[in-house]
C-alpha positions, 0 to 999 in steps of 0.5 A, spaced: 733 930 068 734 931 061 728 931 059 727 937 063 733 941 060 730 939 053 724 941 054 726 948 057 730 950 051 725 948 047 720 953 051 726 958 050 727 958 042 719 958 040 719 964 045 725 967 043 722 967 035 716 971 038 719 975 044 727 976 041 728 980 048 725 974 053 730 969 050 735 971 056 730 972 061 728 964 060 735 962 059 737 966 066 731 961 069 734 955 065 741 956 068 738 957 076 734 951 075 740 947 073 745 949 078 741 951 083 738 943 084 742 939 087 738 933 084 742 933 078 747 928 079 749 930 071 751 937 073 760 936 073 765 942 073 772 942 071 778 946 073 782 950 067 788 955 067 790 957 060 796 956 057 799 962 052 798 959 047 790 958 048 789 966 050 789 968 042 783 963 041 779 966 047 780 973 047 774 978 045 770 974 047 761 976 045 757 976 051 751 977 048 746 976 054 752 979 060 754 984 055 761 987 053 767 982 051 771 977 055 778 975 055 781 969 059 787 971 063 793 968 066 794 969 074 797 965 078 791 964 083 786 965 078 783 958 076 776 958 071 771 952 073 767 950 067 760 947 068 758 942 064 752 937 063 755 930 061 755 926 056 750 920 056 746 916 052 741 922 050 746 927 050 751 925 044 757 930 047 758 933 053 754 941 054 758 947 057 752 951 062 757 956 064 764 958 066 766 962 073 772 966 074 775 963 082 780 968 084 784 966 091 786 974 092 789 972 099 794 967 096 801 970 096 806 965 093 808 959 089 812 953 091 816 951 085 811 945 084 806 950 082 803 950 090 799 956 093 801 958 099 797 963 104 790 963 107 785 964 102 779 969 100 775 966 094 772 971 089 768 967 085 764 971 079 761 968 072 763 970 066 760 967 061 753 965 062 748 960 060 745 965 055 751 967 053 754 960 051 748 958 047 748 964 043 755 963 042 754 955 040 747 956 036 751 962 032 757 957 031 761 961 034 769 958 034 770 961 042 765 956 044 769 949 040 775 952 043 772 952 050 769 945 048 776 943 045 779 944 052 774 941 056 775 935 052 782 934 053 781 935 061 776 930 061 782 925 058 787 927 064 782 928 070 774 926 072 770 933 073 768 934 080 760 933 080 756 940 081 751 935 088 753 938 093 760 942 092 761 949 091 766 952 087 770 953 093 771 947 095 773 945 088 779 949 088 781 948 095 780 940 094 786 938 089 791 937 094 794 929 094 788 926 089 786 920 086 782 918 080 777 914 082 777 910 074 783 907 071 786 915 069 792 913 074 794 907 073 793 909 065 797 915 065 803 911 069 803 906 064 803 911 058 809 914 061 813 908 063 811 902 060 816 899 054 809 897 051 804 901 047 798 904 052 792 906 047 790 914 047 782 915 051 779 917 044 771 916 047 772 924 047 774 925 042 770 921 038 763 924 041 766 931 039 766 930 032 760 927 032 756 933 036 760 938 031 757 934 024 764 933 022 770 927 020 774 924 024 782 927 023 787 922 021 790 918 027 797 921 028 798 914 032 805 911 028 804 905 024 808 902 029 812 903 035 819 901 037 821 901 045 829 900 045 835 901 050 842 896 051 837 892 056 831 890 052 827 891 046 819 892 045 815 891 038 808 893 036 804 894 029 797 897 027 795 889 024 797 887 031 791 890 034 784 887 035 779 893 038 778 889 044 785 887 045 792 888 042 799 883 043 806 886 042 813 882 042 818 883 047 825 881 048 830 883 055 836 881 060 832 882 066 830 878 072 824 882 076 823 878 082 831 879 084 836 884 085 840 885 079 841 890 074 840 888 067 845 883 064 846 880 071 842 874 071 846 872 064 839 871 062 835 873 055 827 872 056 823 872 049 816 872 048 809 876 047 805 881 052 797 881 050 793 888 053 785 886 054 780 891 055 774 888 058 767 892 058 760 890 060 758 896 056 760 901 051 768 900 051 771 906 056 778 905 058 777 910 063 772 904 066 774 897 064 777 893 067 785 893 063 789 887 064 796 887 061 799 880 061 807 878 058 808 870 057 816 870 056 821 864 055 827 865 059 834 863 056 841 862 059 846 866 057 854 864 059 856 872 060 861 870 066 867 872 061 864 878 059 859 882 063 865 886 067 867 888 060 860 892 058 861 900 058 855 901 062 854 897 067 858 897 074 859 891 078 862 885 080 860 878 076 854 875 079 854 869 083 848 867 083 845 863 076 838 865 074 836 858 071 831 859 065 824 857 064 818 860 063 815 868 065 808 869 067 808 877 068 800 880 069 797 887 071 791 890 072 787 896 073 782 897 079 776 892 080 770 892 084 774 897 088 781 894 089 787 897 088 790 896 081 795 888 082 801 886 080 803 879 079 809 876 077 811 868 076 817 865 073 818 857 073 823 852 071 827 846 072 831 844 076 838 844 072 844 844 076 848 841 070 852 846 068 854 853 072 857 859 069 859 863 076 861 858 081 865 860 087 872 855 089 877 850 085 874 847 079 874 840 082 871 842 087 866 848 086 860 851 088 855 853 084 848 857 086 842 857 082 836 860 083 830 857 078 823 860 082 821 867 083 814 870 085 812 876 086 805 880 088 804 887 090 798 892 090 799 899 087 796 905 090 796 912 086 795 918 088 797 926 085 801 932 088 795 936 085 789 937 080 794 939 075 797 932 077 804 936 076 808 930 081 804 923 079 806 918 084 805 911 085 807 906 092 807 898 090 806 894 096 806 886 097 811 880 097 816 876 094 820 869 094 825 866 091 828 860 091 836 859 091 840 852 091 846 850 092 850 845 087 856 841 089 861 839 084 866 834 087 865 826 085 859 828 081 853 833 082 850 835 089 844 839 089 841 842 096 835 847 097 838 852 101 834 859 101 826 859 100 823 865 104 818 871 102 820 877 104 817 884 104 817 888 097 815 896 097 816 900 090 815 908 091 815 912 083 814 919 082 813 923 075 815 929 074 809 931 069 810 940 067 803 941 062 801 934 062 808 932 059 812 926 061 818 929 063 822 925 068 822 920 073 824 916 079 823 910 083 826 906 089 825 899 091 826 896 097 826 888 098 830 884 101 834 888 105 836 891 098 835 898 095 834 899 088 833 907 085 833 909 078 831 915 074 829 916 068 830 924 065 827 926 057 833 929 053 831 929 046 824 930 042 824 930 036 817 930 034 812 927 038 814 921 035 822 920 036 824 921 044 830 920 047 830 919 054 837 917 059 836 913 064 840 909 070 839 905 076 843 904 082 842 898 086 845 898 093 850 892 097 845 889 103 843 894 108 843 892 116 845 883 114 850 881 111 851 878 104 849 871 102 854 866 100 850 867 093 851 875 093 856 879 090 859 884 094 859 891 094 853 895 089 852 895 081 849 900 076 846 901 069 847 906 065 843 907 059 840 911 053 833 909 052 829 911 044 822 910 045 818 910 038 811 913 037 809 910 044 808 918 047 
């Protein structure tokens, strides 16, 4: 197909040198051939709705073939469809073929989330033909460069729609509850929520620079990245980036496999996280298998006298002692058509010699301990529409933790009293207007306890410095009585989170 395209285009260029007026007839033949023949699998389209600040660069575009000038416009029910040839081993970058303006004239209004209501009456018009765009390209027009940059930015966050058997009308109407077939949703979620660095997808930018013969601009990435709040800290430096993998450090006061807010486990976990992209060919984060693994050591902290005095935590002192040990926390992107997955495992030696929190008088006290926790789940992603305003994720899986009962009377005796597998369900939603992560929430139900969390960006000092407000509330057990090792009532934590270089 590419050979046909190049051959026809070469004929067009030769003809234009002899018959200048006939070049546009040849362009029209190329356009009809590329867009009508459904065997051309690498003809795709991206949807585009310009922002106000982009209009100046997309106004009064000269149309050598169609005649006159064209200006993009902003209207609720108008979408532009940019048809392209995708980058491949013969094309070092995408090629823009045509631009269509698609208007739903019967759509009456939009709701809060930007979804239109009313019956559809689609009107599709080609506003920039193949000949118009070829003229802009060969004349080095900044209008073509602007459109090309728009396409590259769109390809970073979404997959283009194949034109194989897909009409413009279907393209406009299909965008309700879409799911990416590659790693885009996984990467978008982790970029917004992870406490560690996730690299930017740069392959499209590099292709654009190569096509234009330009030198890549200096990276805007910070030399180091930090994510810190009252309960955790992570750190990454560019010297820890090895290309196909990167390493960063982490410390936290959480216990992921248990129903605790931070600090309640009375532990400190320290260790390293490795991000690895496993590619079978040319590296491409959107298609490669991504592995994100942490190995942490967990140490006990005696906070039994101070935990209730922390001003950002409310709730009763925990009764379950979390033991020291080693933690393996792994998540991976889609592989062999399966959903993304999560595996958490923590284990340590059974040592009940010292209880930070116990029940009863000192000469006959009872303490409860947990040393092993595990949880595994699959992650399913979907979006409210093609603009990905609402980005949703659901984790479905199961978990288990053990509980030992230790009695300190005439020596110490211990007994395993609990070790059951329970289902877990977590729902996440991120609100990202104009592809900017602004707010997120999650709801987790595990062992009849509901944990609700919320974060919101409140300050942004340049793209590198961001401050968020975060809060979590963990309920009392629902539809069951408290275990002996559970403190009565719920608990909560509020904190500020500072992110440097992670946007």
